[in-house]
N, C-alpha and C positions, 0 to 999 in steps of 0.2 A: 503495499501501499504505499501510494505516495504521499507526503504532505501537501498542501495546498494552502496555502495561505490566504485569508481572508481576502477578499476586494474591499478595500477602503477608500470609495469614490472621493468623499469628503473629508478625510482627516484634516486639512489644515482647520477647518469650523469645529470637528471634535475639541483638535488641539489649542486653539484660543478661548473655546468654552471652558475649558477645564483651567488653562491660564488663568481666567477673569475670575473662576470661582477660587481657587489657589489665592491669587491675591485679596481677592474680596475676606476672605477667613483670615488672612494674614493681619488684613488692617484692624478687621472688628479685634481680633486678638491684643493688639497694641493696643486699641481705643480702649478697651476692658481693665488691661491690666498694666497700661503704662504707671499708672501714679503708686501703686503698690513698691515700684524699687526706690520711691522717694520717701514713703511713708515706714519702713522697717528702723530707720534710726530713731522713727521717735516711738515707736511700739515696745522697744528694748532698750531700756534706758540703763542695764548693765555696760552697753557697748561705750554710752559715753564716759569722757572723763569727767571724774567729778575732780569738782574746782579745788585746788589748795589751801 
């Protein structure tokens, strides 16, 4: 039996659609979690240096 690759007549459109989905998911993730990186030092006072 010989392997026959599937015909992808609209592969470019599929790739563009997938790229847009990945980009949108990345941007949404950054928007939702970006502030958490700045809030970490405030949430853990043991990391801050104590005044002498």
